[in-house]
C-alpha positions in Angstrom: 6.9 20.0 17.6 6.9 20.9 13.9 3.3 19.9 13.6 2.4 22.1 16.6 4.2 25.1 15.0 2.3 24.5 11.7 -1.0 24.3 13.5 -0.3 27.6 15.4 -0.3 29.3 12.0 -4.0 28.5 11.7 -3.9 26.6 8.4 -7.0 26.4 6.2 -6.5 22.6 5.5 -5.3 20.0 8.0 -4.4 16.5 6.8 -3.9 13.6 9.2 -4.8 10.2 10.5 -7.7 10.0 13.0 -5.4 9.1 15.8 -3.0 11.9 15.2 -5.7 14.5 14.7 -7.3 13.4 18.0 -4.0 13.8 19.8 -3.8 17.4 18.7 -7.4 18.1 19.7 -6.6 16.9 23.2 -3.0 18.2 23.6 -2.3 21.1 21.3 -3.3 24.4 22.9 -5.5 26.6 20.7 -6.3 23.8 18.2 -10.0 23.5 17.5 -12.3 22.2 14.8 -15.4 24.1 15.9 -15.4 26.2 12.7 -14.8 23.3 10.4 -16.8 23.5 7.1 -15.5 20.5 5.1 -14.7 17.0 6.3 -12.9 14.7 3.8 -12.4 11.0 4.5 -10.0 9.5 2.0 -9.9 5.7 1.8 -13.2 6.0 3.6 -13.9 2.3 3.4 -10.9 1.7 5.7 -11.5 4.7 8.0 -15.1 3.5 8.7 -13.8 0.1 9.9 -13.9 -0.8 13.6 -10.2 -0.2 14.1 -10.7 3.5 13.7 -14.1 3.7 15.4 -13.1 5.1 18.7 -10.9 8.0 17.4 -13.2 8.8 14.5 -16.3 8.9 16.7 -14.6 11.3 19.1 -13.7 13.6 16.2 -17.2 13.5 14.8 -18.6 14.4 18.2 -16.7 17.7 18.4 -17.0 19.0 14.8 -20.0 21.0 13.6 -23.1 19.1 12.5 -23.6 21.7 9.8 -20.8 20.8 7.4 -20.1 19.2 4.0 -18.7 15.6 4.2 -16.8 13.9 1.3 -16.1 10.2 1.3 -13.5 8.9 -1.2 -12.6 5.3 -1.8 -11.8 2.9 -4.7 -13.8 0.2 -2.9 -16.6 1.9 -1.1 -18.6 0.0 1.6 -22.2 -1.0 1.0 -22.9 -1.5 4.8 -25.4 1.2 5.8 -24.3 1.0 9.4 -20.8 2.1 8.5 -22.0 4.9 6.3 -24.3 6.2 9.1 -21.2 6.6 11.3 -20.0 9.3 9.0 -23.3 11.2 9.8 -24.3 11.6 6.2 -27.5 13.5 5.4 -29.0 13.4 2.0 -25.9 11.9 0.5 -25.1 12.0 -3.3 -23.1 9.1 -4.7 -20.7 9.9 -7.6 -19.4 6.8 -9.3 -16.5 7.3 -11.6 -16.2 3.6 -12.7 -18.0 0.5 -11.4 -15.4 -1.8 -13.1 -12.1 -2.6 -11.4 -9.3 -2.0 -13.8 -5.7 -1.2 -14.2 -4.3 1.7 -16.3 -3.3 1.2 -19.9 0.3 2.4 -19.2 0.8 -0.5 -16.8 2.5 -3.7 -18.1 1.4 -6.7 -16.1 2.9 -10.2 -16.1 3.2 -13.2 -13.8 5.4 -16.2 -13.3 4.1 -19.6 -12.2 6.8 -20.7 -9.6 7.2 -23.6 -7.2 6.7 -22.3 -3.7 10.2 -23.5 -2.6 11.9 -21.5 -5.4 10.0 -18.2 -5.2 13.0 -16.4 -3.8 15.1 -17.5 -6.8 12.6 -16.1 -9.3 12.3 -12.8 -7.3 16.1 -12.3 -7.4 16.2 -13.3 -11.1 13.7 -10.5 -11.9 15.5 -8.0 -9.7 18.7 -8.8 -11.5 16.9 -8.0 -14.8 15.8 -4.6 -13.5 18.9 -3.1 -11.9 18.3 0.2 -10.2 14.6 0.3 -10.7 12.5 1.8 -7.9 10.6 -1.3 -6.8 7.9 -2.0 -4.2 7.6 -5.7 -3.2 4.4 -6.8 -1.4 4.3 -9.6 1.1 1.6 -10.9 3.5 3.2 -10.4 6.9 5.2 -7.9 8.9 7.8 -10.5 9.7 8.2 -11.4 6.0 9.0 -7.7 5.2 11.9 -7.8 7.7 13.2 -11.2 6.6 13.1 -10.5 2.9 14.7 -7.1 3.2 17.6 -8.6 5.2 18.0 -11.5 2.7 18.1 -9.1 -0.2 20.6 -6.8 1.5 22.8 -9.8 2.2 22.7 -10.4 -1.6 23.8 -6.8 -2.3 20.5 -5.2 -3.0 19.5 -1.8 -1.5 16.4 -3.0 0.2 14.5 -1.9 3.3 11.2 -2.8 4.9 8.0 -1.0 6.1 5.1 -2.6 8.0 2.4 -1.8 10.5 4.5 -3.1 13.4 7.0 -0.2 13.0 6.5 3.0 14.8 5.3 6.0 12.9 8.8 7.6 13.0 10.5 4.5 11.6 7.9 4.1 8.9 8.3 7.7 7.8 12.1 7.3 8.0 12.0 4.3 5.7 9.7 6.0 3.3 11.9 9.1 3.1 15.0 6.9 2.4 13.1 5.2 -0.4 11.8 8.5 -1.8 15.3 9.9 -1.7 16.5 6.8 -3.6 19.0 5.9 -0.9 17.3 2.5 -1.2 15.6 1.4 -4.4 13.7 -1.6 -3.1 10.9 -1.3 -0.5 9.4 -4.5 1.0 6.0 -3.8 2.4 2.6 -5.2 3.5 -0.7 -3.9 2.3 -0.3 -1.0 4.7 1.6 0.6 1.8 -0.9 -0.3 -0.9 -3.2 2.6 -0.2 -2.8 6.3 0.4 0.9 6.6 -0.6 1.9 8.7 -3.6 5.6 7.9 -4.1 6.9 9.5 -7.3 8.9 7.4 -9.6 8.0 3.8 -8.6 8.9 1.8 -11.7 8.0 -1.7 -10.6 5.5 -3.4 -8.3 6.1 -7.1 -7.4 3.6 -9.3 -5.7 5.8 -11.7 -3.9 2.7 -13.0 -2.1 -0.5 -12.9 -4.0 -3.3 -10.9 -2.2 -6.2 -13.0 -1.0 -8.5 -10.1 -1.6 -8.6 -9.5 -5.4 -9.2 -5.8 -4.9 -5.9 -5.4 -3.0 -4.2 -6.3 -6.2 -5.6 -3.2 -7.9 -4.4 -1.0 -5.0 -0.9 -2.6 -5.0 -0.2 -2.2 -8.7 -1.6 1.3 -8.5 1.6 2.4 -6.8 3.2 2.5 -10.2 2.1 3.8 -13.6 0.7 6.9 -11.9 -0.3 10.2 -13.6 0.2 8.9 -17.1 3.6 7.4 -16.5 4.5 3.8 -17.5 5.0 1.0 -15.0 5.5 -2.7 -14.6 3.7 -5.1 -12.3 4.9 -8.7 -11.9 3.4 -11.5 -9.7 5.0 -14.7 -8.4 2.2 -17.3 -8.3 2.9 -20.6 -6.6 0.8 -23.8 -6.7 -1.2 -22.7 -3.6 -2.0 -19.2 -4.9 -3.2 -19.9 -8.4 -6.9 -19.8 -7.5 -6.5 -16.3 -5.9 -4.7 -15.1 -9.1 -7.6 -16.5 -11.2 -10.0 -14.5 -9.1 -7.9 -11.4 -9.7 -8.1 -11.9 -13.5 -11.9 -12.4 -13.1 -12.2 -9.1 -11.3 -10.2 -7.3 -13.9 -12.0 -9.1 -16.7 -8.8 -10.1 -18.5 -6.1 -12.6 -18.6 -2.7 -11.4 -17.5 0.2 -12.7 -19.7 2.3 -15.4 -18.2 6.1 -15.2 -18.4 8.5 -18.1 -18.4 12.2 -18.3 -17.5 15.0 -20.9 -17.8 14.5 -23.0 -14.6 18.2 -24.2 -14.7 19.4 -20.6 -14.9 17.2 -19.5 -12.0 18.1 -22.5 -9.7 21.8 -21.6 -9.9 20.9 -18.8 -7.5 19.4 -21.1 -4.9 22.5 -21.9 -2.8 23.6 -18.2 -2.6 20.0 -17.2 -1.6 19.8 -19.9 1.0 23.0 -18.7 2.6 21.7 -15.1 2.7 18.4 -16.2 4.3 20.2 -18.2 7.0 22.2 -15.1 7.9 19.0 -13.0 8.0 17.4 -15.5 10.4 
């Protein structure tokens, strides 16, 4: 209802996902894009994928052909067929930087950890950074839920966000994190792009991304707008090759950090109990 009221005021700029925008085009009385002059596709490489094809094509069919279209992406597609779907005519490409990099204000480190003890290392680092606004990235939606519950059982203020949650629940979780009701957000790569959350101190790669470029997007959630930040990755014996590929993409070696294994393994029993309860 709030969105309908905002649209009724005839705003000059409308920001939304393709699906939500299409809903308003179909259901909101008086809403039209027939006079649109500028179309902006942020994270264009994702929006031009097949998952958005149907809704994006419907939008492109009802907006004026005579318009200016902007595509923004940190990892722009090279597939001509995808770019043609955006109906580009005489396009001009502006390349800010062709090299993937992280900002100078970001401190990056990694731990080499046995797969069975990754939770212990994670809790050890969280204990070293009490109260820090932290985003922890994992591979799967189920992992976000399980890890958030495990950490809450250990006394941490953690909550999860994933693509399996409804839009309302995702926004609710984000708002609680932004308001600092919870200082740890467990997420999948759905949160690695397009989110500008102020004050994120730490990004943790609990699971190493299989696509090296996703690492850049993940750690980009911290050290924003000139602020400092910290990114730490937990690399097990099965993920070391992926991490080497990340270093190759960045053109640098990320410093490795060590810890007293005996001190960390003291946490194992308590963590195992907390995980059993979460299951």
